[in-house]
N, C-alpha and C positions, 0 to 999 in steps of 0.2 A: 574426573568429571567436572569438578568445580572450575577447572581451568578453561572449560568450554563456555562457561556462563559468567556473566557479569557478577562481580562480587560486591558492588556498591550497595550497601544496605538500604539506602533510600530508594534506589531503583527497584530492588527486589521487593521492598515493602509495598510500594505503589503497584508494581506489576502483578504481584501475587496475592495481595490482601485487600484490594479494592476492586469492585466490579468494573469501574471505568478503566482503571489501570490494566486489569487483566485483559480486557478487550483491546484497549489501545496498544498494548504490548504484544498483540497477536497471540494470546493464550500462552505467553511466556517466550515465544520465539524471538522477540526483540531483546531478550536478555543475553543472547549470544554475544560472546566477547568480540568476535570478529564477524564483520559483514551482517549486522542485525537486519538491515534492509533486505538483503538477499534472503535471509532466513524467513523474514516476514512474507516475502513474495512466495517462497516455497510453501509456507503455511496457507497461502491463498489458493493453492492448486486444488485441494479437495473441495473447498467451498465453491470455487469456480465451476467445478464439475457439477455440484449440486444445483447451482444457479442455472446452469445450462439445461438442466432437466425440467425447469419450469416452462410453462407455455411462453412462447416468445413475447406475448403481450405483457407478461409480468416481469420480464428481465429488467426493463427500463425502470419501472417503479421500485423494484427491489434494489437496484443500483443507486437510485436517487435516495432512497431511505438509508442505505448504507453510508452514503456520502454525508447526509444530514446528521446521522448518528455519529459519524466520525468527527465532524466539526465539534460536536459536544464532547465526545469521549477523549479526543486528542487534546482539546482545550483543557478539560478537567484534569487529565493526567499531567499535562504541562504545568498547570497552576499548582498542583499538589507537590510537584518537584521543584517549583520555583525556577524553571528553565524554559527558555523560549521554544526550542524544538529539540528535545532530547532524542538522540539517535535511536534509542530503543523503542520509541513509539513507531509502530509499523502498520497500524490500521490503514494509514494512508497508502502504503505500498499494496496492501491487500485490495483495497478498493480500486486503486490504479490498475492493478493486474486484471481485476474483474472487468473493468472497462475495456482494457486492451483486447481481451478475448471475446468481447460481446458479439462481434460479427464473424468470428472464425468458426470453422468446423471443429468438432472435438476430436482432434487427432494429435498424436504426440509431436509430430513435426511442426505443425502450426503453433501449438502451445509452447514448444521449446523456442521457436523463433520469437513468439510474443514475449516470453520470459527474458530472452537475451536483449531484445530491442527495448523493452520497458526498463530493464535495469540499466542499460546503456544510457538512455536519455535521462533517467533519474539521477545517475551518477555524474554525467557530463554537464547537465543542466544548461542546454543552449537557451538563448533568448527566446521567449520572454520568461522562462522559468526563473532565472536569477532575479528578474525584475519583480515577479510575483513574490519571491521569497523576501525581498527587501521591503515591499510595500504592504504586504498583508501580514497580519500577526494572529496569534491565538490559534484556535482550532482551524479556522478557515485558512490561515496561512500554511499550516502544517498539511492540510488536505489538498489545497489547490495546486501546488507545484507538481504533485504526483498526477493530478488530472491532466495537466499540460503534457507531462512526460508520456502519459498514456495516449494522448491525442497524436503526439509525434510518432509513437510506435504504431498506432493504428493507421496513420497515413502511409508509412513505409510498408506495412503489411497489406494494405489495400492495393498499393502498386504491385507488390509481389503477387497478389492474387490475380491481378490482370495479366501479368507476364506469364505466370505459370499456368 
């Protein structure tokens, strides 16, 4: 079991023993040794479903609050670790996925497409994602590149919705 999770004691301490770290590390999902961003995005799925149960008028404010909280949480966890953007911080992937599915129906096919596209753009980082990563720092920098990845995924999904 320990081979599945990060063994770095500093990461584990911040992720499991501090409130900001626990949330920033996606309730521990970011401690996955391999593909922590993908694990964080998987952790986002049940929360996305809960967000979609809100009246539509509340989805945007909940998403904005999650983003603002993420700027603080990710920045705090990053400072505690003394690292600019530790890979285990996955709150940004979670919020990015929640944005990606904002206008999609709650069906496994659309949510799977959203998952694949969001992860693709988050990993490949087309312009201006790389620019945002270079120019922005702290919690805002950690969060913002995933928002851009979500916007790319949303654009592709919007085209797919028109075609299908």
